[in-house]
N, C-alpha and C positions, 0 to 999 in steps of 0.2 A: 968471355962469353958466359961461363958458369956463374960468375959473380953478378953479372947483369941480370940473368934469369932469376937468381936467388933474391936479388934486390926487388925485382918486379913482384915475385911471389910474396915476399915479406911485406911489401907495401899494399898488397891487394887483400880483398876479403878472404882469400884462400887461407891466409895465416890465421884469421879468426875462426874459420871453419875447422882448421886442423886442431886448434886449441879446444874448441867446443866438442869435437869428436873425441879427443883424448880425454877430456873431463867426463864425458858420457860413458866411455868404456871403463875408466877407472871406477866410476860410481857403480856400474853394473858388476864389475869384478868384486868390489868390496861387499856388495849385497849377496853375491853368490857364495862367498866364503870358500874359495877353491882350496883344495888340499893337494899335497904332492903325491906322487905315485906310491911311495912307501907307506904313507899314512892310509891311503885308500886300500892297499893290499891288507894291511893289518885289520882294518875295520871290516873288510869283506870276509876275512878268515874268522873273525870273532862272530860275525853274523851267521856264517855258515855253520860253525860249531854249535851255536845256540839253536839254530833250526834243526840240526841233526839230533841234538839231545832232546828237543821238543818232540820230534818224531819218535824217538825211543821211549817217550813217556816219562822222562826225568822231570821232576817238578822244580821250577825255579821260584825264588822269592818273588812275590807280586811286585815289589818295588823295582826289580830289574826288568820285568815284563812291561810295565806301564810307563817307563821313562820315554818322554818325547821331547824333541828339540823345540825350544820356544822361539 
């Protein structure tokens, strides 16, 4: 029974739809540049420290303040 249903789905447009959705999701994830939890925590800590120092009035080199992701 399972093999028969699998064969019907494989031969139907559902197989193409699944491939298209998979390609769409992979493309979206590639554009988003996801990071793992550890890298996120490190970046959040660095940002928090920089904001704290900025509030304290510590001067940063301009090159560090004006960096933006391209």
